[in-house]
C-alpha positions in Angstrom: -57.3 56.7 -16.1 -55.8 55.4 -12.9 -58.0 52.2 -13.2 -56.8 51.6 -16.8 -53.2 52.0 -15.8 -53.7 49.5 -13.1 -55.3 47.1 -15.5 -52.4 47.5 -18.0 -49.9 46.8 -15.2 -51.7 43.7 -14.0 -51.9 42.5 -17.6 -48.2 43.0 -18.1 -47.4 41.1 -14.9 -49.7 38.2 -15.9 -48.1 38.1 -19.4 -44.6 38.0 -17.9 -45.7 35.3 -15.4 -47.2 33.2 -18.2 -44.1 33.6 -20.3 -41.9 32.6 -17.4 -44.0 29.5 -16.7 -43.9 28.5 -20.3 -40.2 29.0 -20.5 -39.7 26.9 -17.4 -41.9 24.1 -18.9 -39.9 24.2 -22.2 -36.6 24.1 -20.4 -37.7 21.3 -18.1 -39.0 19.3 -21.2 -35.8 19.9 -23.1 -33.7 18.8 -20.1 -35.8 15.7 -19.7 -35.4 14.8 -23.3 -31.6 15.4 -23.0 -31.4 13.2 -19.9 -33.4 10.5 -21.5 -31.4 10.6 -24.7 -28.1 10.7 -22.8 -29.2 7.8 -20.6 -30.2 5.8 -23.7 -26.9 6.5 -25.4 -25.0 5.5 -22.2 -27.0 2.3 -21.9 -26.3 1.5 -25.5 -22.6 2.2 -25.1 -22.6 0.1 -21.9 -24.2 -2.8 -23.7 -21.8 -2.5 -26.5 -18.8 -2.4 -24.1 -20.1 -5.4 -22.2 -20.1 -7.4 -25.5 -16.7 -6.2 -26.3 -15.2 -7.1 -22.9 -16.8 -10.6 -23.3 -15.1 -10.9 -26.7 -11.8 -9.9 -25.0 -12.2 -12.8 -22.5 -12.9 -15.2 -25.4 -9.7 -13.9 -27.2 -7.7 -14.4 -24.0 -9.0 -18.0 -23.4 -8.3 -18.9 -27.1 -4.8 -17.4 -26.8 -4.1 -19.7 -23.8 -5.6 -22.8 -25.5 -3.6 -22.1 -28.7 -0.3 -22.1 -26.9 1.3 -25.6 -27.3 1.7 -27.5 -24.1 5.4 -27.7 -24.5 5.6 -23.9 -24.7 3.4 -23.3 -21.6 6.4 -23.2 -19.3 7.8 -20.2 -21.3 4.8 -18.0 -20.6 5.5 -15.0 -18.3 3.5 -14.5 -15.1 1.5 -11.6 -16.6 1.0 -10.7 -20.2 -1.1 -8.1 -22.1 -2.6 -9.1 -25.4 -2.6 -6.6 -28.2 -6.3 -5.8 -28.7 -6.2 -3.5 -31.7 -8.7 -4.2 -34.5 -10.4 -7.1 -32.6 -13.7 -5.3 -32.9 -14.5 -3.5 -36.1 -15.7 0.1 -35.9 -14.8 0.3 -32.2 -13.3 3.7 -31.5 -12.5 3.1 -27.8 -9.8 1.1 -26.1 -9.7 -2.5 -25.1 -7.2 -3.9 -22.7 -6.7 -7.7 -22.1 -4.4 -9.1 -19.4 -3.7 -12.7 -18.6 -2.1 -13.6 -15.3 -0.8 -17.0 -14.0 -2.6 -17.7 -10.6 -0.2 -20.6 -10.0 2.6 -18.1 -9.6 1.1 -17.2 -6.2 0.6 -19.0 -2.9 -2.9 -20.5 -2.5 -4.0 -19.4 0.9 -6.7 -22.1 1.0 -4.0 -24.7 0.8 -3.2 -24.1 4.5 -5.9 -26.7 5.4 -6.1 -30.0 3.6 -9.3 -31.4 2.2 -9.5 -33.8 5.2 -9.2 -30.7 7.5 -5.7 -31.4 8.7 -3.0 -28.7 8.6 -0.8 -28.7 5.5 2.6 -28.3 7.1 4.3 -27.4 3.9 1.9 -24.6 3.1 1.8 -23.4 6.7 5.6 -23.1 6.8 5.8 -21.5 3.4 3.2 -18.9 4.5 5.0 -18.2 7.7 8.2 -17.6 5.7 6.3 -15.3 3.4 4.9 -13.3 6.3 8.4 -12.9 7.8 9.9 -11.7 4.5 7.0 -9.2 4.2 7.7 -8.1 7.8 4.3 -9.2 9.0 3.4 -11.1 12.1 3.8 -14.9 11.5 0.9 -15.6 13.8 -1.3 -14.5 10.9 -0.8 -18.0 9.5 -2.5 -19.4 12.6 -5.3 -16.9 12.5 -6.2 -17.7 8.9 -5.8 -21.5 9.5 -8.4 -21.2 12.3 -10.6 -19.2 10.0 -10.6 -22.0 7.4 -10.6 -25.3 9.4 -13.9 -26.7 10.7 -12.8 -27.4 14.3 -13.4 -25.0 17.1 -10.0 -25.4 18.7 -8.1 -22.1 18.7 -4.5 -21.9 17.8 -4.3 -18.5 19.3 -6.5 -16.8 21.9 -9.9 -15.8 20.5 -8.9 -16.9 16.9 -12.0 -19.1 16.7 -14.5 -16.6 18.0 -15.7 -15.3 14.6 -14.2 -18.0 12.4 -15.9 -18.9 9.2 -14.7 -22.5 9.3 -14.6 -22.8 5.6 -12.3 -22.0 2.7 -12.0 -18.4 1.5 -14.1 -17.5 -1.5 -12.2 -14.3 -2.3 -9.0 -12.7 -1.0 -11.0 -9.7 0.2 -12.5 -12.0 2.7 -9.2 -11.7 4.6 -10.3 -8.3 5.7 -13.1 -9.9 7.8 -10.6 -11.6 9.9 -9.5 -10.0 13.2 -5.8 -9.1 13.0 -5.7 -8.4 9.3 -6.1 -4.7 8.5 -5.9 -3.0 5.1 -2.2 -2.4 5.3 -1.6 -6.1 6.0 -4.0 -7.1 3.2 -2.3 -4.8 0.6 1.1 -6.3 1.4 -0.2 -9.8 1.1 -2.5 -9.5 -1.9 0.1 -9.5 -4.7 1.4 -12.9 -3.5 -1.8 -14.7 -2.7 -4.6 -16.6 -4.6 -7.5 -18.8 -3.6 -7.0 -21.1 -6.5 -4.8 -24.1 -6.7 -3.9 -26.7 -9.3 -6.4 -29.1 -7.8 -7.5 -30.3 -4.3 -4.6 -32.6 -3.8 -2.0 -30.3 -5.3 -3.5 -27.0 -4.2 -0.2 -25.8 -2.8 2.0 -26.2 -5.9 3.8 -23.1 -7.2 4.8 -22.5 -10.8 8.5 -22.0 -10.5 8.7 -20.4 -14.0 6.5 -17.4 -13.0 6.8 -17.1 -9.2 8.3 -13.9 -7.8 11.6 -13.9 -6.0 9.9 -13.6 -2.6 7.6 -16.6 -3.3 10.6 -18.7 -4.4 12.5 -17.8 -1.2 9.4 -18.8 0.8 9.4 -22.3 -0.7 12.2 -23.6 1.6 14.5 -22.4 4.4 17.5 -23.3 2.2 16.6 -20.9 -0.6 18.6 -17.7 -0.2 18.2 -14.5 -2.1 21.1 -15.5 -4.3 19.6 -18.9 -5.0 16.3 -17.4 -5.9 18.0 -15.0 -8.3 19.9 -17.8 -9.9 16.6 -19.7 -10.4 15.0 -16.7 -12.0 17.9 -16.0 -14.3 17.9 -19.6 -15.4 14.2 -19.7 -16.4 12.3 -21.0 -18.2 12.5 -24.6 -17.0 10.9 -27.3 -19.1 10.7 -29.8 -16.3 11.3 -30.1 -12.5 14.6 -32.0 -12.9 16.1 -29.0 -14.7 15.4 -26.9 -11.7 17.2 -29.3 -9.4 20.3 -29.1 -11.6 20.4 -25.3 -11.3 19.7 -25.3 -7.5 20.6 -28.8 -6.1 20.0 -29.8 -2.5 17.2 -27.4 -1.8 14.3 -29.8 -2.1 12.4 -28.2 -5.0 10.7 -31.4 -6.2 7.3 -32.3 -7.6 5.7 -32.0 -4.1 6.4 -28.2 -4.1 6.6 -26.9 -7.7 5.2 -27.2 -11.2 6.6 -25.8 -14.5 3.3 -25.3 -16.4 0.3 -23.1 -15.3 -3.2 -24.3 -15.4 -5.2 -21.5 -13.6 -5.4 -18.1 -15.2 -6.9 -14.7 -14.2 -8.2 -12.7 -17.1 -9.0 -9.0 -17.0 -10.8 -7.5 -20.0 -11.5 -3.8 -19.9 -13.1 -1.6 -22.6 -13.6 2.1 -22.5 -15.4 4.5 -24.9 -16.9 8.0 -24.5 -15.8 8.0 -20.8 -17.8 4.9 -20.1 -15.9 1.8 -18.9 -16.8 -1.9 -18.6 -14.5 -4.5 -17.0 -14.7 -8.3 -16.7 -12.5 -10.1 -14.3 -12.5 -13.9 -14.4 -10.5 -17.0 -13.4 -10.3 -19.9 -15.9 -9.1 -23.4 -15.3 -7.8 -25.0 -18.6 -6.9 -28.5 -17.3 -10.0 -30.1 -18.8 -11.0 -30.4 -22.5 -13.3 -27.5 -21.9 -12.1 -24.4 -19.9 -13.9 -24.0 -16.6 -14.9 -20.6 -15.3 -14.1 -20.5 -11.6 -14.9 -16.8 -11.0 -16.7 -14.1 -13.1 -17.3 -10.5 -12.2 -18.5 -7.7 -14.5 -18.4 -4.1 -13.5 
């Protein structure tokens, strides 16, 4: 009797063990199927959102191209395009933003194409730094980072210099003397894109911020900058000179029409988000993509 009882106990333990193992296998299998299904759904959603964000970029470019040349000077520095019903059966959200890059200071314009210092850009940048309460010597540090010679403007400023133009604003963080706080102060006012090589320093007076306008010339006070902003939009440069005479805002410093635009297209659905950031040059017959990043 004792032997039989032991056999029954062992059988019960084995049965429970087998049931436990089978249960674990079923749970593991079910979890694997769930993960695979969820991953597939997320991948499909991601691909769909990628297509939608690209459609958003196309809509933005077409919006820019459809704007008559004579109306370009009226465009604000940053606009958001209504994106409702652009894609049928899309239950998520699509945000499209267009920003005028010519409203900012092109940091690459510090050095001319022939590797000489662009004095206008250099002085403008030093004024901008001063107004942002940053060290004006940053202008020299960045100039040494860009120019190809090995002659330092400041001690050790050529030690790790790239000796080439910046390919992104984030590259500034690689330069000794520019920390994250300095970068965050500068970023809203800077770009690496200019109208063209010869006119890389030109600022769109119709979209420039007050601090950029004040940085254009020593003669421009806060009151003058406010007067310029309140008188916008300007159809041509001569109309600017009438509003603010004697401050030297001529064709060698400003433009009234943008040509370089930054486009952000962001789509979100089911807690999955895709974003495209690009920079487009519309000067030619066919828009040129100068920068493209999809995340």
